[in-house]
PDB file of N, CA, C and O in Angstrom:
ATOM      1  N   UNK A   1      -6.295 134.343 -45.882  1.00  0.00           N
ATOM      2  CA  UNK A   1      -7.195 135.174 -45.105  1.00  0.00           C
ATOM      3  C   UNK A   1      -7.875 136.229 -45.972  1.00  0.00           C
ATOM      4  O   UNK A   1      -8.404 137.209 -45.447  1.00  0.00           O
ATOM      5  N   UNK A   2      -7.870 136.044 -47.274  1.00  0.00           N
ATOM      6  CA  UNK A   2      -8.571 136.918 -48.224  1.00  0.00           C
ATOM      7  C   UNK A   2      -8.123 138.371 -48.135  1.00  0.00           C
ATOM      8  O   UNK A   2      -8.932 139.286 -48.286  1.00  0.00           O
ATOM      9  N   UNK A   3      -6.835 138.580 -47.890  1.00  0.00           N
ATOM     10  CA  UNK A   3      -6.341 139.960 -47.821  1.00  0.00           C
ATOM     11  C   UNK A   3      -5.548 140.353 -49.065  1.00  0.00           C
ATOM     12  O   UNK A   3      -5.244 141.532 -49.244  1.00  0.00           O
ATOM     13  N   UNK A   4      -5.207 139.399 -49.924  1.00  0.00           N
ATOM     14  CA  UNK A   4      -4.420 139.680 -51.119  1.00  0.00           C
ATOM     15  C   UNK A   4      -4.998 138.947 -52.321  1.00  0.00           C
ATOM     16  O   UNK A   4      -5.438 137.802 -52.216  1.00  0.00           O
ATOM     17  N   UNK A   5      -4.989 139.628 -53.467  1.00  0.00           N
ATOM     18  CA  UNK A   5      -5.347 138.989 -54.724  1.00  0.00           C
ATOM     19  C   UNK A   5      -4.203 139.172 -55.706  1.00  0.00           C
ATOM     20  O   UNK A   5      -3.790 140.299 -55.979  1.00  0.00           O
ATOM     21  N   UNK A   6      -3.687 138.065 -56.242  1.00  0.00           N
ATOM     22  CA  UNK A   6      -2.564 138.103 -57.179  1.00  0.00           C
ATOM     23  C   UNK A   6      -2.981 137.536 -58.518  1.00  0.00           C
ATOM     24  O   UNK A   6      -3.786 136.607 -58.591  1.00  0.00           O
ATOM     25  N   UNK A   7      -2.420 138.110 -59.593  1.00  0.00           N
ATOM     26  CA  UNK A   7      -2.591 137.518 -60.916  1.00  0.00           C
ATOM     27  C   UNK A   7      -1.291 137.727 -61.678  1.00  0.00           C
ATOM     28  O   UNK A   7      -0.795 138.850 -61.768  1.00  0.00           O
ATOM     29  N   UNK A   8      -0.738 136.651 -62.227  1.00  0.00           N
ATOM     30  CA  UNK A   8       0.485 136.703 -63.006  1.00  0.00           C
ATOM     31  C   UNK A   8       0.125 136.300 -64.433  1.00  0.00           C
ATOM     32  O   UNK A   8      -0.416 135.218 -64.661  1.00  0.00           O
ATOM     33  N   UNK A   9       0.423 137.161 -65.375  1.00  0.00           N
ATOM     34  CA  UNK A   9       0.156 136.876 -66.777  1.00  0.00           C
ATOM     35  C   UNK A   9       1.451 136.751 -67.550  1.00  0.00           C
ATOM     36  O   UNK A   9       2.404 137.491 -67.308  1.00  0.00           O
ATOM     37  N   UNK A  10       1.482 135.802 -68.490  1.00  0.00           N
ATOM     38  CA  UNK A  10       2.684 135.534 -69.265  1.00  0.00           C
ATOM     39  C   UNK A  10       2.340 135.594 -70.746  1.00  0.00           C
ATOM     40  O   UNK A  10       1.393 134.951 -71.197  1.00  0.00           O
ATOM     41  N   UNK A  11       3.110 136.367 -71.497  1.00  0.00           N
ATOM     42  CA  UNK A  11       3.006 136.369 -72.951  1.00  0.00           C
ATOM     43  C   UNK A  11       4.358 135.936 -73.494  1.00  0.00           C
ATOM     44  O   UNK A  11       5.268 135.642 -72.719  1.00  0.00           O
ATOM     45  N   UNK A  12       4.502 135.893 -74.806  1.00  0.00           N
ATOM     46  CA  UNK A  12       5.762 135.422 -75.375  1.00  0.00           C
ATOM     47  C   UNK A  12       6.931 136.361 -75.108  1.00  0.00           C
ATOM     48  O   UNK A  12       8.084 135.950 -75.238  1.00  0.00           O
ATOM     49  N   UNK A  13       6.663 137.616 -74.739  1.00  0.00           N
ATOM     50  CA  UNK A  13       7.773 138.536 -74.474  1.00  0.00           C
ATOM     51  C   UNK A  13       7.595 139.378 -73.217  1.00  0.00           C
ATOM     52  O   UNK A  13       8.307 140.367 -73.037  1.00  0.00           O
ATOM     53  N   UNK A  14       6.662 139.007 -72.346  1.00  0.00           N
ATOM     54  CA  UNK A  14       6.407 139.821 -71.165  1.00  0.00           C
ATOM     55  C   UNK A  14       5.801 138.969 -70.050  1.00  0.00           C
ATOM     56  O   UNK A  14       4.930 138.134 -70.294  1.00  0.00           O
ATOM     57  N   UNK A  15       6.270 139.192 -68.837  1.00  0.00           N
ATOM     58  CA  UNK A  15       5.666 138.596 -67.642  1.00  0.00           C
ATOM     59  C   UNK A  15       5.259 139.750 -66.741  1.00  0.00           C
ATOM     60  O   UNK A  15       6.079 140.610 -66.422  1.00  0.00           O
ATOM     61  N   UNK A  16       3.999 139.773 -66.330  1.00  0.00           N
ATOM     62  CA  UNK A  16       3.501 140.872 -65.512  1.00  0.00           C
ATOM     63  C   UNK A  16       2.701 140.322 -64.343  1.00  0.00           C
ATOM     64  O   UNK A  16       1.864 139.436 -64.514  1.00  0.00           O
ATOM     65  N   UNK A  17       2.964 140.854 -63.151  1.00  0.00           N
ATOM     66  CA  UNK A  17       2.218 140.479 -61.972  1.00  0.00           C
ATOM     67  C   UNK A  17       1.444 141.662 -61.423  1.00  0.00           C
ATOM     68  O   UNK A  17       1.928 142.794 -61.426  1.00  0.00           O
ATOM     69  N   UNK A  18       0.232 141.389 -60.951  1.00  0.00           N
ATOM     70  CA  UNK A  18      -0.612 142.427 -60.364  1.00  0.00           C
ATOM     71  C   UNK A  18      -1.024 141.965 -58.973  1.00  0.00           C
ATOM     72  O   UNK A  18      -1.439 140.822 -58.780  1.00  0.00           O
ATOM     73  N   UNK A  19      -0.905 142.862 -58.018  1.00  0.00           N
ATOM     74  CA  UNK A  19      -1.338 142.600 -56.647  1.00  0.00           C
ATOM     75  C   UNK A  19      -2.438 143.590 -56.298  1.00  0.00           C
ATOM     76  O   UNK A  19      -2.320 144.784 -56.572  1.00  0.00           O
ATOM     77  N   UNK A  20      -3.509 143.087 -55.692  1.00  0.00           N
ATOM     78  CA  UNK A  20      -4.600 143.922 -55.204  1.00  0.00           C
ATOM     79  C   UNK A  20      -4.793 143.590 -53.729  1.00  0.00           C
ATOM     80  O   UNK A  20      -4.939 142.424 -53.361  1.00  0.00           O
ATOM     81  N   UNK A  21      -4.792 144.593 -52.912  1.00  0.00           N
ATOM     82  CA  UNK A  21      -4.974 144.374 -51.480  1.00  0.00           C
ATOM     83  C   UNK A  21      -4.705 145.662 -50.735  1.00  0.00           C
ATOM     84  O   UNK A  21      -4.689 146.741 -51.328  1.00  0.00           O
ATOM     85  N   UNK A  22      -4.498 145.551 -49.454  1.00  0.00           N
ATOM     86  CA  UNK A  22      -4.239 146.721 -48.629  1.00  0.00           C
ATOM     87  C   UNK A  22      -2.946 146.548 -47.850  1.00  0.00           C
ATOM     88  O   UNK A  22      -2.613 145.438 -47.436  1.00  0.00           O
ATOM     89  N   UNK A  23      -2.221 147.634 -47.648  1.00  0.00           N
ATOM     90  CA  UNK A  23      -0.988 147.581 -46.863  1.00  0.00           C
ATOM     91  C   UNK A  23      -1.265 147.240 -45.399  1.00  0.00           C
ATOM     92  O   UNK A  23      -0.427 146.645 -44.721  1.00  0.00           O
ATOM     93  N   UNK A  24      -2.414 147.612 -44.936  1.00  0.00           N
ATOM     94  CA  UNK A  24      -2.813 147.315 -43.560  1.00  0.00           C
ATOM     95  C   UNK A  24      -3.325 145.876 -43.509  1.00  0.00           C
ATOM     96  O   UNK A  24      -4.281 145.542 -44.209  1.00  0.00           O
ATOM     97  N   UNK A  25      -2.710 145.022 -42.697  1.00  0.00           N
ATOM     98  CA  UNK A  25      -3.050 143.595 -42.671  1.00  0.00           C
ATOM     99  C   UNK A  25      -4.461 143.312 -42.175  1.00  0.00           C
ATOM    100  O   UNK A  25      -4.941 142.188 -42.328  1.00  0.00           O
ATOM    101  N   UNK A  26      -5.131 144.275 -41.597  1.00  0.00           N
ATOM    102  CA  UNK A  26      -6.503 144.047 -41.130  1.00  0.00           C
ATOM    103  C   UNK A  26      -7.523 144.189 -42.262  1.00  0.00           C
ATOM    104  O   UNK A  26      -8.698 143.872 -42.079  1.00  0.00           O
ATOM    105  N   UNK A  27      -7.081 144.663 -43.430  1.00  0.00           N
ATOM    106  CA  UNK A  27      -7.984 144.820 -44.575  1.00  0.00           C
ATOM    107  C   UNK A  27      -8.159 143.467 -45.253  1.00  0.00           C
ATOM    108  O   UNK A  27      -7.178 142.792 -45.567  1.00  0.00           O
ATOM    109  N   UNK A  28      -9.413 143.073 -45.479  1.00  0.00           N
ATOM    110  CA  UNK A  28      -9.721 141.802 -46.125  1.00  0.00           C
ATOM    111  C   UNK A  28     -10.853 141.994 -47.116  1.00  0.00           C
ATOM    112  O   UNK A  28     -11.693 142.880 -46.952  1.00  0.00           O
ATOM    113  N   UNK A  29     -10.871 141.152 -48.153  1.00  0.00           N
ATOM    114  CA  UNK A  29     -12.032 141.112 -49.031  1.00  0.00           C
ATOM    115  C   UNK A  29     -13.171 140.451 -48.255  1.00  0.00           C
ATOM    116  O   UNK A  29     -12.929 139.650 -47.352  1.00  0.00           O
ATOM    117  N   UNK A  30     -14.415 140.788 -48.610  1.00  0.00           N
ATOM    118  CA  UNK A  30     -15.562 140.245 -47.869  1.00  0.00           C
ATOM    119  C   UNK A  30     -15.644 138.728 -47.972  1.00  0.00           C
ATOM    120  O   UNK A  30     -16.015 138.053 -47.012  1.00  0.00           O
ATOM    121  N   UNK A  31     -15.293 138.193 -49.150  1.00  0.00           N
ATOM    122  CA  UNK A  31     -15.358 136.743 -49.343  1.00  0.00           C
ATOM    123  C   UNK A  31     -14.129 136.285 -50.129  1.00  0.00           C
ATOM    124  O   UNK A  31     -13.448 137.092 -50.761  1.00  0.00           O
ATOM    125  N   UNK A  32     -13.856 134.975 -50.079  1.00  0.00           N
ATOM    126  CA  UNK A  32     -12.766 134.420 -50.883  1.00  0.00           C
ATOM    127  C   UNK A  32     -13.049 134.612 -52.365  1.00  0.00           C
ATOM    128  O   UNK A  32     -12.133 134.853 -53.150  1.00  0.00           O
ATOM    129  N   UNK A  33     -14.314 134.504 -52.746  1.00  0.00           N
ATOM    130  CA  UNK A  33     -14.676 134.657 -54.165  1.00  0.00           C
ATOM    131  C   UNK A  33     -14.316 136.050 -54.678  1.00  0.00           C
ATOM    132  O   UNK A  33     -13.877 136.184 -55.821  1.00  0.00           O
ATOM    133  N   UNK A  34     -14.488 137.072 -53.873  1.00  0.00           N
ATOM    134  CA  UNK A  34     -14.145 138.429 -54.281  1.00  0.00           C
ATOM    135  C   UNK A  34     -12.645 138.680 -54.228  1.00  0.00           C
ATOM    136  O   UNK A  34     -12.124 139.490 -54.995  1.00  0.00           O
ATOM    137  N   UNK A  35     -11.949 137.995 -53.334  1.00  0.00           N
ATOM    138  CA  UNK A  35     -10.532 138.250 -53.134  1.00  0.00           C
ATOM    139  C   UNK A  35      -9.593 137.446 -54.016  1.00  0.00           C
ATOM    140  O   UNK A  35      -8.414 137.781 -54.128  1.00  0.00           O
ATOM    141  N   UNK A  36     -10.093 136.398 -54.640  1.00  0.00           N
ATOM    142  CA  UNK A  36      -9.186 135.588 -55.460  1.00  0.00           C
ATOM    143  C   UNK A  36      -8.630 136.419 -56.617  1.00  0.00           C
ATOM    144  O   UNK A  36      -9.305 137.310 -57.132  1.00  0.00           O
ATOM    145  N   UNK A  37      -7.405 136.121 -57.015  1.00  0.00           N
ATOM    146  CA  UNK A  37      -6.711 136.917 -58.014  1.00  0.00           C
ATOM    147  C   UNK A  37      -7.406 137.013 -59.358  1.00  0.00           C
ATOM    148  O   UNK A  37      -7.334 138.046 -60.023  1.00  0.00           O
ATOM    149  N   UNK A  38      -8.086 135.938 -59.766  1.00  0.00           N
ATOM    150  CA  UNK A  38      -8.765 135.997 -61.060  1.00  0.00           C
ATOM    151  C   UNK A  38      -9.944 136.961 -61.037  1.00  0.00           C
ATOM    152  O   UNK A  38     -10.381 137.438 -62.084  1.00  0.00           O
ATOM    153  N   UNK A  39     -10.444 137.239 -59.877  1.00  0.00           N
ATOM    154  CA  UNK A  39     -11.589 138.155 -59.745  1.00  0.00           C
ATOM    155  C   UNK A  39     -11.136 139.591 -59.450  1.00  0.00           C
ATOM    156  O   UNK A  39     -11.716 140.547 -59.964  1.00  0.00           O
ATOM    157  N   UNK A  40     -10.094 139.732 -58.618  1.00  0.00           N
ATOM    158  CA  UNK A  40      -9.696 141.067 -58.173  1.00  0.00           C
ATOM    159  C   UNK A  40      -8.549 141.666 -58.989  1.00  0.00           C
ATOM    160  O   UNK A  40      -8.597 142.847 -59.332  1.00  0.00           O
ATOM    161  N   UNK A  41      -7.533 140.885 -59.301  1.00  0.00           N
ATOM    162  CA  UNK A  41      -6.342 141.418 -59.957  1.00  0.00           C
ATOM    163  C   UNK A  41      -6.323 141.212 -61.471  1.00  0.00           C
ATOM    164  O   UNK A  41      -5.715 142.007 -62.188  1.00  0.00           O
ATOM    165  N   UNK A  42      -6.975 140.164 -61.970  1.00  0.00           N
ATOM    166  CA  UNK A  42      -6.963 139.909 -63.408  1.00  0.00           C
ATOM    167  C   UNK A  42      -7.542 141.056 -64.225  1.00  0.00           C
ATOM    168  O   UNK A  42      -6.981 141.364 -65.277  1.00  0.00           O
ATOM    169  N   UNK A  43      -8.630 141.710 -63.811  1.00  0.00           N
ATOM    170  CA  UNK A  43      -9.128 142.836 -64.597  1.00  0.00           C
ATOM    171  C   UNK A  43      -8.099 143.964 -64.748  1.00  0.00           C
ATOM    172  O   UNK A  43      -8.058 144.626 -65.785  1.00  0.00           O
ATOM    173  N   UNK A  44      -7.275 144.186 -63.732  1.00  0.00           N
ATOM    174  CA  UNK A  44      -6.216 145.198 -63.813  1.00  0.00           C
ATOM    175  C   UNK A  44      -5.177 144.759 -64.842  1.00  0.00           C
ATOM    176  O   UNK A  44      -4.737 145.556 -65.671  1.00  0.00           O
ATOM    177  N   UNK A  45      -4.787 143.481 -64.783  1.00  0.00           N
ATOM    178  CA  UNK A  45      -3.819 142.933 -65.740  1.00  0.00           C
ATOM    179  C   UNK A  45      -4.363 143.037 -67.162  1.00  0.00           C
ATOM    180  O   UNK A  45      -3.634 143.397 -68.086  1.00  0.00           O
ATOM    181  N   UNK A  46      -5.632 142.723 -67.332  1.00  0.00           N
ATOM    182  CA  UNK A  46      -6.252 142.764 -68.662  1.00  0.00           C
ATOM    183  C   UNK A  46      -6.222 144.184 -69.237  1.00  0.00           C
ATOM    184  O   UNK A  46      -5.876 144.366 -70.404  1.00  0.00           O
ATOM    185  N   UNK A  47      -6.575 145.176 -68.445  1.00  0.00           N
ATOM    186  CA  UNK A  47      -6.536 146.566 -68.922  1.00  0.00           C
ATOM    187  C   UNK A  47      -5.118 146.984 -69.278  1.00  0.00           C
ATOM    188  O   UNK A  47      -4.900 147.666 -70.279  1.00  0.00           O
ATOM    189  N   UNK A  48      -4.150 146.574 -68.456  1.00  0.00           N
ATOM    190  CA  UNK A  48      -2.753 146.879 -68.710  1.00  0.00           C
ATOM    191  C   UNK A  48      -2.300 146.267 -70.037  1.00  0.00           C
ATOM    192  O   UNK A  48      -1.658 146.936 -70.847  1.00  0.00           O
ATOM    193  N   UNK A  49      -2.635 145.001 -70.252  1.00  0.00           N
ATOM    194  CA  UNK A  49      -2.199 144.315 -71.478  1.00  0.00           C
ATOM    195  C   UNK A  49      -2.864 144.910 -72.716  1.00  0.00           C
ATOM    196  O   UNK A  49      -2.215 145.052 -73.752  1.00  0.00           O
ATOM    197  N   UNK A  50      -4.131 145.256 -72.626  1.00  0.00           N
ATOM    198  CA  UNK A  50      -4.804 145.876 -73.772  1.00  0.00           C
ATOM    199  C   UNK A  50      -4.131 147.195 -74.138  1.00  0.00           C
ATOM    200  O   UNK A  50      -3.943 147.491 -75.318  1.00  0.00           O
ATOM    201  N   UNK A  51      -3.769 147.984 -73.137  1.00  0.00           N
ATOM    202  CA  UNK A  51      -3.055 149.237 -73.412  1.00  0.00           C
ATOM    203  C   UNK A  51      -1.680 148.967 -73.998  1.00  0.00           C
ATOM    204  O   UNK A  51      -1.251 149.651 -74.927  1.00  0.00           O
ATOM    205  N   UNK A  52      -0.989 147.972 -73.457  1.00  0.00           N
ATOM    206  CA  UNK A  52       0.348 147.635 -73.967  1.00  0.00           C
ATOM    207  C   UNK A  52       0.287 147.165 -75.417  1.00  0.00           C
ATOM    208  O   UNK A  52       1.117 147.570 -76.231  1.00  0.00           O
ATOM    209  N   UNK A  53      -0.682 146.321 -75.748  1.00  0.00           N
ATOM    210  CA  UNK A  53      -0.828 145.835 -77.124  1.00  0.00           C
ATOM    211  C   UNK A  53      -1.218 146.960 -78.086  1.00  0.00           C
ATOM    212  O   UNK A  53      -0.788 146.965 -79.240  1.00  0.00           O
ATOM    213  N   UNK A  54      -2.020 147.902 -77.623  1.00  0.00           N
ATOM    214  CA  UNK A  54      -2.496 148.982 -78.495  1.00  0.00           C
ATOM    215  C   UNK A  54      -1.489 150.112 -78.674  1.00  0.00           C
ATOM    216  O   UNK A  54      -1.658 150.947 -79.563  1.00  0.00           O
ATOM    217  N   UNK A  55      -0.449 150.155 -77.850  1.00  0.00           N
ATOM    218  CA  UNK A  55       0.574 151.195 -77.963  1.00  0.00           C
ATOM    219  C   UNK A  55       1.794 150.611 -78.674  1.00  0.00           C
ATOM    220  O   UNK A  55       2.562 149.865 -78.066  1.00  0.00           O
ATOM    221  N   UNK A  56       1.976 150.932 -79.916  1.00  0.00           N
ATOM    222  CA  UNK A  56       3.069 150.372 -80.714  1.00  0.00           C
ATOM    223  C   UNK A  56       4.447 150.738 -80.169  1.00  0.00           C
ATOM    224  O   UNK A  56       5.424 150.038 -80.439  1.00  0.00           O
ATOM    225  N   UNK A  57       4.534 151.818 -79.411  1.00  0.00           N
ATOM    226  CA  UNK A  57       5.821 152.233 -78.848  1.00  0.00           C
ATOM    227  C   UNK A  57       6.365 151.248 -77.810  1.00  0.00           C
ATOM    228  O   UNK A  57       7.566 151.236 -77.541  1.00  0.00           O
ATOM    229  N   UNK A  58       5.489 150.418 -77.223  1.00  0.00           N
ATOM    230  CA  UNK A  58       5.952 149.455 -76.223  1.00  0.00           C
ATOM    231  C   UNK A  58       6.734 148.306 -76.851  1.00  0.00           C
ATOM    232  O   UNK A  58       7.580 147.696 -76.197  1.00  0.00           O
ATOM    233  N   UNK A  59       6.451 148.013 -78.113  1.00  0.00           N
ATOM    234  CA  UNK A  59       7.099 146.879 -78.764  1.00  0.00           C
ATOM    235  C   UNK A  59       6.513 145.539 -78.354  1.00  0.00           C
ATOM    236  O   UNK A  59       7.020 144.495 -78.765  1.00  0.00           O
ATOM    237  N   UNK A  60       5.460 145.547 -77.555  1.00  0.00           N
ATOM    238  CA  UNK A  60       4.819 144.311 -77.098  1.00  0.00           C
ATOM    239  C   UNK A  60       3.784 143.904 -78.141  1.00  0.00           C
ATOM    240  O   UNK A  60       2.915 144.692 -78.513  1.00  0.00           O
ATOM    241  N   UNK A  61       3.892 142.668 -78.603  1.00  0.00           N
ATOM    242  CA  UNK A  61       2.994 142.174 -79.646  1.00  0.00           C
ATOM    243  C   UNK A  61       2.426 140.823 -79.265  1.00  0.00           C
ATOM    244  O   UNK A  61       3.016 140.094 -78.467  1.00  0.00           O
ATOM    245  N   UNK A  62       1.278 140.489 -79.836  1.00  0.00           N
ATOM    246  CA  UNK A  62       0.738 139.142 -79.692  1.00  0.00           C
ATOM    247  C   UNK A  62       1.586 138.237 -80.563  1.00  0.00           C
ATOM    248  O   UNK A  62       2.044 138.649 -81.629  1.00  0.00           O
ATOM    249  N   UNK A  63       1.795 137.034 -80.127  1.00  0.00           N
ATOM    250  CA  UNK A  63       2.614 136.139 -80.914  1.00  0.00           C
ATOM    251  C   UNK A  63       2.730 134.762 -80.320  1.00  0.00           C
ATOM    252  O   UNK A  63       1.968 134.374 -79.434  1.00  0.00           O
ATOM    253  N   UNK A  64       3.699 134.031 -80.825  1.00  0.00           N
ATOM    254  CA  UNK A  64       3.890 132.639 -80.453  1.00  0.00           C
ATOM    255  C   UNK A  64       4.898 132.490 -79.322  1.00  0.00           C
ATOM    256  O   UNK A  64       5.847 133.267 -79.209  1.00  0.00           O
ATOM    257  N   UNK A  65       4.678 131.485 -78.493  1.00  0.00           N
ATOM    258  CA  UNK A  65       5.681 131.051 -77.531  1.00  0.00           C
ATOM    259  C   UNK A  65       6.618 130.107 -78.271  1.00  0.00           C
ATOM    260  O   UNK A  65       6.159 129.212 -78.979  1.00  0.00           O
ATOM    261  N   UNK A  66       7.908 130.292 -78.118  1.00  0.00           N
ATOM    262  CA  UNK A  66       8.857 129.331 -78.656  1.00  0.00           C
ATOM    263  C   UNK A  66       9.066 128.254 -77.611  1.00  0.00           C
ATOM    264  O   UNK A  66       9.572 128.524 -76.522  1.00  0.00           O
ATOM    265  N   UNK A  67       8.683 127.051 -77.940  1.00  0.00           N
ATOM    266  CA  UNK A  67       8.824 125.933 -77.022  1.00  0.00           C
ATOM    267  C   UNK A  67       9.896 125.015 -77.594  1.00  0.00           C
ATOM    268  O   UNK A  67       9.683 124.356 -78.611  1.00  0.00           O
ATOM    269  N   UNK A  68      11.039 124.978 -76.937  1.00  0.00           N
ATOM    270  CA  UNK A  68      12.171 124.221 -77.463  1.00  0.00           C
ATOM    271  C   UNK A  68      12.135 122.758 -77.083  1.00  0.00           C
ATOM    272  O   UNK A  68      12.842 121.951 -77.687  1.00  0.00           O
ATOM    273  N   UNK A  69      11.342 122.398 -76.111  1.00  0.00           N
ATOM    274  CA  UNK A  69      11.315 121.024 -75.641  1.00  0.00           C
ATOM    275  C   UNK A  69      12.387 120.740 -74.606  1.00  0.00           C
ATOM    276  O   UNK A  69      12.412 119.657 -74.020  1.00  0.00           O
ATOM    277  N   UNK A  70      13.277 121.704 -74.373  1.00  0.00           N
ATOM    278  CA  UNK A  70      14.321 121.531 -73.375  1.00  0.00           C
ATOM    279  C   UNK A  70      13.760 121.844 -71.994  1.00  0.00           C
ATOM    280  O   UNK A  70      12.852 122.662 -71.848  1.00  0.00           O
ATOM    281  N   UNK A  71      14.305 121.192 -71.003  1.00  0.00           N
ATOM    282  CA  UNK A  71      13.885 121.462 -69.636  1.00  0.00           C
ATOM    283  C   UNK A  71      14.399 122.828 -69.222  1.00  0.00           C
ATOM    284  O   UNK A  71      15.566 123.150 -69.442  1.00  0.00           O
ATOM    285  N   UNK A  72      13.530 123.632 -68.622  1.00  0.00           N
ATOM    286  CA  UNK A  72      13.898 124.961 -68.161  1.00  0.00           C
ATOM    287  C   UNK A  72      13.899 124.945 -66.647  1.00  0.00           C
ATOM    288  O   UNK A  72      12.871 124.676 -66.025  1.00  0.00           O
ATOM    289  N   UNK A  73      15.041 125.231 -66.051  1.00  0.00           N
ATOM    290  CA  UNK A  73      15.172 125.200 -64.600  1.00  0.00           C
ATOM    291  C   UNK A  73      14.246 126.225 -63.963  1.00  0.00           C
ATOM    292  O   UNK A  73      14.217 127.381 -64.384  1.00  0.00           O
ATOM    293  N   UNK A  74      13.501 125.817 -62.965  1.00  0.00           N
ATOM    294  CA  UNK A  74      12.638 126.715 -62.228  1.00  0.00           C
ATOM    295  C   UNK A  74      11.222 126.818 -62.767  1.00  0.00           C
ATOM    296  O   UNK A  74      10.376 127.434 -62.120  1.00  0.00           O
ATOM    297  N   UNK A  75      10.933 126.245 -63.917  1.00  0.00           N
ATOM    298  CA  UNK A  75       9.575 126.272 -64.464  1.00  0.00           C
ATOM    299  C   UNK A  75       8.843 125.010 -64.046  1.00  0.00           C
ATOM    300  O   UNK A  75       9.323 123.902 -64.282  1.00  0.00           O
ATOM    301  N   UNK A  76       7.697 125.171 -63.436  1.00  0.00           N
ATOM    302  CA  UNK A  76       6.920 124.037 -62.979  1.00  0.00           C
ATOM    303  C   UNK A  76       5.881 123.690 -64.029  1.00  0.00           C
ATOM    304  O   UNK A  76       5.149 124.572 -64.479  1.00  0.00           O
ATOM    305  N   UNK A  77       5.799 122.441 -64.428  1.00  0.00           N
ATOM    306  CA  UNK A  77       4.757 121.981 -65.326  1.00  0.00           C
ATOM    307  C   UNK A  77       5.018 122.238 -66.790  1.00  0.00           C
ATOM    308  O   UNK A  77       4.154 121.953 -67.620  1.00  0.00           O
ATOM    309  N   UNK A  78       6.185 122.769 -67.142  1.00  0.00           N
ATOM    310  CA  UNK A  78       6.453 123.050 -68.547  1.00  0.00           C
ATOM    311  C   UNK A  78       6.427 121.787 -69.381  1.00  0.00           C
ATOM    312  O   UNK A  78       5.977 121.815 -70.527  1.00  0.00           O
ATOM    313  N   UNK A  79       6.898 120.682 -68.832  1.00  0.00           N
ATOM    314  CA  UNK A  79       6.924 119.440 -69.585  1.00  0.00           C
ATOM    315  C   UNK A  79       5.539 118.837 -69.786  1.00  0.00           C
ATOM    316  O   UNK A  79       5.392 117.905 -70.577  1.00  0.00           O
ATOM    317  N   UNK A  80       4.532 119.336 -69.103  1.00  0.00           N
ATOM    318  CA  UNK A  80       3.184 118.802 -69.276  1.00  0.00           C
ATOM    319  C   UNK A  80       2.478 119.386 -70.497  1.00  0.00           C
ATOM    320  O   UNK A  80       1.377 118.951 -70.836  1.00  0.00           O
ATOM    321  N   UNK A  81       3.098 120.371 -71.165  1.00  0.00           N
ATOM    322  CA  UNK A  81       2.542 120.933 -72.389  1.00  0.00           C
ATOM    323  C   UNK A  81       2.966 120.041 -73.558  1.00  0.00           C
ATOM    324  O   UNK A  81       4.097 120.171 -74.027  1.00  0.00           O
ATOM    325  N   UNK A  82       2.156 119.190 -74.022  1.00  0.00           N
ATOM    326  CA  UNK A  82       2.524 118.226 -75.056  1.00  0.00           C
ATOM    327  C   UNK A  82       2.611 118.901 -76.417  1.00  0.00           C
ATOM    328  O   UNK A  82       1.787 118.652 -77.296  1.00  0.00           O
ATOM    329  N   UNK A  83       3.614 119.757 -76.584  1.00  0.00           N
ATOM    330  CA  UNK A  83       3.759 120.505 -77.827  1.00  0.00           C
ATOM    331  C   UNK A  83       4.903 119.987 -78.698  1.00  0.00           C
ATOM    332  O   UNK A  83       5.059 120.417 -79.840  1.00  0.00           O
ATOM    333  N   UNK A  84       5.689 119.077 -78.166  1.00  0.00           N
ATOM    334  CA  UNK A  84       6.778 118.449 -78.930  1.00  0.00           C
ATOM    335  C   UNK A  84       7.672 119.439 -79.661  1.00  0.00           C
ATOM    336  O   UNK A  84       7.998 119.230 -80.830  1.00  0.00           O
ATOM    337  N   UNK A  85       8.072 120.507 -78.994  1.00  0.00           N
ATOM    338  CA  UNK A  85       8.994 121.458 -79.588  1.00  0.00           C
ATOM    339  C   UNK A  85       8.393 122.407 -80.606  1.00  0.00           C
ATOM    340  O   UNK A  85       9.128 123.156 -81.248  1.00  0.00           O
ATOM    341  N   UNK A  86       7.069 122.397 -80.773  1.00  0.00           N
ATOM    342  CA  UNK A  86       6.419 123.282 -81.739  1.00  0.00           C
ATOM    343  C   UNK A  86       5.954 124.556 -81.041  1.00  0.00           C
ATOM    344  O   UNK A  86       5.747 124.571 -79.828  1.00  0.00           O
ATOM    345  N   UNK A  87       5.793 125.616 -81.816  1.00  0.00           N
ATOM    346  CA  UNK A  87       5.322 126.881 -81.268  1.00  0.00           C
ATOM    347  C   UNK A  87       3.827 126.839 -81.026  1.00  0.00           C
ATOM    348  O   UNK A  87       3.088 126.163 -81.741  1.00  0.00           O
ATOM    349  N   UNK A  88       3.386 127.573 -80.004  1.00  0.00           N
ATOM    350  CA  UNK A  88       1.978 127.652 -79.681  1.00  0.00           C
ATOM    351  C   UNK A  88       1.513 129.077 -79.920  1.00  0.00           C
ATOM    352  O   UNK A  88       2.074 130.004 -79.337  1.00  0.00           O
ATOM    353  N   UNK A  89       0.518 129.279 -80.748  1.00  0.00           N
ATOM    354  CA  UNK A  89       0.034 130.619 -81.039  1.00  0.00           C
ATOM    355  C   UNK A  89      -0.972 131.048 -79.983  1.00  0.00           C
ATOM    356  O   UNK A  89      -1.870 130.283 -79.631  1.00  0.00           O
ATOM    357  N   UNK A  90      -0.827 132.246 -79.484  1.00  0.00           N
ATOM    358  CA  UNK A  90      -1.730 132.816 -78.486  1.00  0.00           C
ATOM    359  C   UNK A  90      -2.711 133.715 -79.208  1.00  0.00           C
ATOM    360  O   UNK A  90      -2.313 134.587 -79.981  1.00  0.00           O
ATOM    361  N   UNK A  91      -3.970 133.507 -78.960  1.00  0.00           N
ATOM    362  CA  UNK A  91      -4.992 134.325 -79.620  1.00  0.00           C
ATOM    363  C   UNK A  91      -5.648 135.238 -78.640  1.00  0.00           C
ATOM    364  O   UNK A  91      -6.537 136.005 -79.010  1.00  0.00           O
TER     365      UNK A  91
END
């Protein structure tokens, strides 16, 4: 009903979720295009991550995902990444 926008971002050492919406259930975005998470919540996540990367005190760094090739319980689609146990660099 276009009342919530979610965006979940994953880095090699951090998972962060952002919710944009209103506590009052009658509040809605004007259109689905405006309310989708990539449009409404992703910009908040992006600003947060840029600040986290630029502040050395956080210890959060850009880097590689370690992909062991082992099945991880609860992860959907992990086996569809054809990386054969190699690390993937995030740019």
